[in-house]
C-alpha positions in Angstrom: 53.5 150.7 247.9 53.4 147.8 245.6 50.0 146.1 245.0 48.1 146.1 241.7 46.6 142.6 241.7 42.9 141.7 241.2 43.3 138.3 243.0 45.4 136.5 245.6 46.0 133.0 244.1 49.4 132.1 245.5 52.6 133.4 247.1 54.8 132.0 244.4 54.0 134.7 241.9 54.2 137.6 244.5 57.3 139.9 244.8 58.9 140.6 248.2 57.5 144.2 247.8 54.0 142.9 247.4 54.3 140.7 250.4 55.6 143.6 252.5 52.8 145.8 251.3 50.3 143.3 252.7 52.2 143.1 256.0 52.4 146.9 256.4 48.7 147.2 255.6 47.9 144.5 258.1 49.8 146.3 260.8 47.4 149.3 260.3 44.4 147.0 260.4 45.6 145.4 263.6 45.6 148.8 265.2 42.0 149.3 264.0 41.1 146.0 265.8 42.3 147.5 269.0 39.9 150.4 268.8 36.5 150.5 270.5 34.8 150.6 267.1 36.5 147.9 265.0 34.7 148.4 261.7 35.8 150.4 258.6 33.7 151.0 255.5 36.3 149.8 253.0 34.0 147.1 251.5 30.6 148.7 252.1 28.3 147.8 249.3 30.5 144.9 248.2 29.3 141.2 248.2 31.7 138.5 249.3 31.0 134.9 248.8 32.8 132.4 250.9 32.9 129.3 248.7 34.2 126.5 250.9 34.2 123.2 249.0 36.5 121.6 251.6 35.7 121.7 255.3 37.2 124.6 257.3 36.6 126.2 260.7 39.4 128.6 261.6 40.1 130.0 258.1 36.4 130.4 257.2 35.6 132.2 260.5 38.6 134.4 260.2 37.7 135.4 256.7 34.1 136.0 257.7 35.0 138.2 260.6 37.5 140.2 258.5 34.7 140.8 255.9 32.3 142.0 258.7 35.0 144.4 259.9 35.3 145.8 256.4 31.5 146.2 256.2 30.9 143.8 253.4 27.8 141.8 252.6 28.6 138.1 253.2 27.2 134.9 251.6 28.5 131.7 253.1 28.3 128.7 250.7 29.3 125.2 251.8 29.5 122.2 249.5 27.6 120.0 251.9 24.5 122.0 251.3 25.0 122.9 247.6 24.3 121.7 244.1 27.9 120.6 243.8 26.7 117.5 245.7 24.2 116.9 242.8 26.9 117.1 240.1 27.0 120.8 239.3 30.5 121.8 238.2 32.6 124.4 239.9 32.4 126.7 236.9 28.5 126.5 236.9 28.4 127.3 240.6 30.8 130.2 240.2 29.0 131.6 237.2 25.7 131.6 239.2 27.4 133.4 242.0 28.8 136.0 239.6 25.3 136.4 238.1 24.2 137.5 241.6 26.8 140.3 241.4 29.3 138.8 243.8 32.4 141.1 244.0 34.7 138.6 245.7 34.9 134.8 245.9 37.0 133.4 248.7 37.5 129.7 247.7 38.8 126.6 249.5 38.9 123.5 247.3 40.5 120.1 247.5 41.6 120.4 243.9 45.0 122.2 243.4 44.5 125.1 240.9 40.8 125.6 241.5 41.2 129.4 242.4 43.4 129.9 239.4 40.7 128.3 237.2 38.0 130.6 238.7 40.2 133.7 238.1 40.3 132.8 234.4 36.5 132.2 233.9 35.1 135.0 236.2 35.4 138.8 236.4 35.1 138.5 240.2 38.1 139.0 242.6 39.3 135.5 243.7 41.1 134.8 246.9 42.6 131.3 247.5 41.8 130.1 251.0 43.6 126.8 250.4 43.7 124.6 247.3 44.5 121.0 247.9 48.2 120.4 248.8 49.2 123.4 246.6 49.1 126.8 248.5 47.4 128.6 251.4 48.6 132.2 250.7 46.8 134.0 253.6 48.3 131.5 256.1 51.8 132.3 254.9 51.1 136.0 255.0 49.8 135.8 258.6 52.8 133.7 259.6 55.3 136.2 258.0 53.4 139.0 259.8 53.7 137.2 263.2 57.4 136.5 262.7 58.1 140.1 261.7 56.1 141.5 264.6 58.0 139.4 267.1 61.5 139.3 265.5 61.5 142.7 263.8 63.1 141.5 260.6 62.6 138.3 258.6 65.8 138.5 256.5 68.6 136.3 258.0 66.3 134.3 260.3 66.5 130.5 260.5 63.1 129.0 260.2 62.6 125.3 260.6 59.4 123.7 259.2 58.9 120.4 260.9 56.3 117.7 259.9 54.3 116.7 256.9 55.8 118.9 254.2 54.7 116.8 251.2 51.0 117.2 251.7 51.1 120.7 253.2 49.9 123.8 251.3 50.9 125.8 254.4 54.5 124.6 253.9 54.7 125.5 250.2 53.2 129.0 250.8 55.5 129.6 253.7 58.6 128.4 251.8 57.9 130.9 249.0 57.1 133.8 251.4 60.0 133.3 253.8 62.7 132.8 251.2 61.5 135.8 249.2 61.8 137.9 252.4 65.4 136.6 253.0 64.9 133.9 255.7 66.8 130.6 255.6 64.3 127.8 255.6 65.1 124.2 256.8 62.6 121.4 256.3 62.6 118.3 258.5 60.4 115.3 259.0 60.2 111.6 257.9 61.9 111.1 254.6 58.6 109.9 253.1 57.1 113.3 253.9 60.1 115.6 253.1 61.4 114.7 249.7 64.7 116.4 248.6 62.8 117.8 245.6 61.8 120.7 247.9 65.5 121.9 247.7 64.6 123.3 244.3 62.4 125.9 246.1 65.5 127.3 247.8 65.4 125.5 251.2 67.5 122.9 253.0 66.2 119.4 253.7 67.4 117.4 256.7 66.2 114.3 258.5 68.2 115.1 261.7 65.6 116.7 264.0 68.2 117.8 266.6 70.2 119.7 264.0 67.1 121.3 262.5 66.0 122.6 265.9 69.5 123.7 267.2 69.9 126.8 265.0 66.2 127.7 264.5 64.9 131.1 265.4 61.4 129.9 264.5 60.1 126.3 264.8 57.0 126.0 262.6 55.2 122.7 263.2 52.8 121.0 260.8 50.3 118.3 261.6 50.1 115.0 259.8 47.7 115.5 256.8 46.0 112.1 257.1 43.1 113.2 254.9 45.5 113.9 251.9 47.7 110.8 252.2 46.8 107.9 250.0 48.4 105.5 252.4 50.2 105.8 255.8 53.6 107.3 255.1 55.2 106.2 258.4 54.7 103.2 260.7 52.7 104.8 263.5 51.7 108.1 265.2 53.7 106.9 268.3 56.8 106.5 266.2 56.3 109.9 264.6 56.1 111.5 268.0 59.2 109.7 269.3 61.3 110.7 266.3 59.9 114.2 265.4 57.6 115.4 268.1 58.5 118.7 269.8 58.9 117.8 273.5 60.5 119.5 276.4 63.8 117.8 276.0 64.1 118.7 272.3 62.9 122.3 272.9 65.5 122.7 275.7 68.3 122.2 273.1 66.9 124.9 270.8 67.9 128.6 271.0 66.7 130.3 274.2 64.8 132.8 272.1 63.4 130.3 269.6 59.6 130.7 269.1 57.0 128.0 268.2 54.4 128.3 265.5 51.6 126.0 264.2 48.8 126.8 261.7 46.3 124.5 263.6 44.5 122.4 264.3 47.1 121.1 266.8 47.4 117.4 267.5 48.4 117.8 271.1 50.8 115.1 272.2 51.7 114.2 268.6 53.7 117.0 266.9 53.9 119.1 270.1 53.6 118.4 273.8 50.7 119.9 275.5 52.7 122.3 277.8 54.7 123.6 274.9 51.6 124.5 272.9 50.5 126.8 275.7 53.9 128.1 276.8 55.1 131.8 276.6 57.2 131.1 273.6 54.3 129.7 271.6 52.8 132.1 269.0 49.9 129.9 268.1 47.1 132.2 269.3 49.0 135.3 268.1 48.8 133.7 264.6 45.0 133.5 264.9 44.7 137.2 266.0 47.0 138.3 263.2 45.2 136.3 260.6 42.2 138.6 261.0 44.3 141.7 260.2 46.1 140.1 257.3 42.8 138.9 255.7 41.4 142.4 256.0 44.5 143.8 254.4 44.3 141.4 251.5 40.7 142.2 250.7 41.3 145.9 251.1 44.2 145.9 248.7 42.5 143.7 246.1 39.6 146.1 246.2 41.9 148.9 245.2 43.0 150.1 248.7 46.1 152.3 248.7 48.0 150.8 251.7 48.5 151.6 255.4 48.1 155.4 255.1 44.6 155.0 253.8 43.6 152.6 256.6 44.9 155.0 259.2 42.9 157.8 257.8 39.6 155.9 258.3 
């Protein structure tokens, strides 16, 4: 068992053992989710603040449900309704939340490094729920959990990440997690969105979509991050779909046991055809289910939990 951290700020700084500890603990929490009574008292008496300074639906709901299942007290804080709109700084807001005896702050922020900043100025546990185009650690953990559950082992797998890599925090966190666990990661997409600088992270970059799909065990699709791009990085959505969209013809040339993943929200008909998003080899809804168990595991371990054996004893 390898977990002694107060925060979850990124995947880059985690060891393979720490990642596997989260995945093993999440497996135990997934079993809890299949029981008639899904709650455990691991965070009873603890206050968790969900500080979402960037819009989110799926991640926020997943964290909130995970907190409820751990019996925590929950405060939801969105920037739209807060003093941040009136010019209050992130540090001031966080200090006020700490003064209310918050034990955890789960933060999503459009500024890269915001969770790291909070971890330096507060005594509260900080969990990064996505910071700008930097990292999204719980998404990478739930993706690794899903791959491990379906393929048995991550080491040696070929994972192709296809789409907008440049502006994707999901891509960065996944590259770190999958390479640390021994997968071979290939990045593919328009050259403007997949710069060769990513090779420094230990993955392969190609602009040949057919080659990227041919050997893939896992095809991980990413949507175009229009809201983070300063200008359009390719001529049109139609051209993107023609050149890089996963359609039936392209998928037919992939391995017969290749599986499809997507962190959502899906742009149906853009990065993936409608029928493929819903097919039997799509893990998209499994990712959502597994995200709940993974986020429970992260909060449990940060709170001092001792791993899967302790979960199973509840």
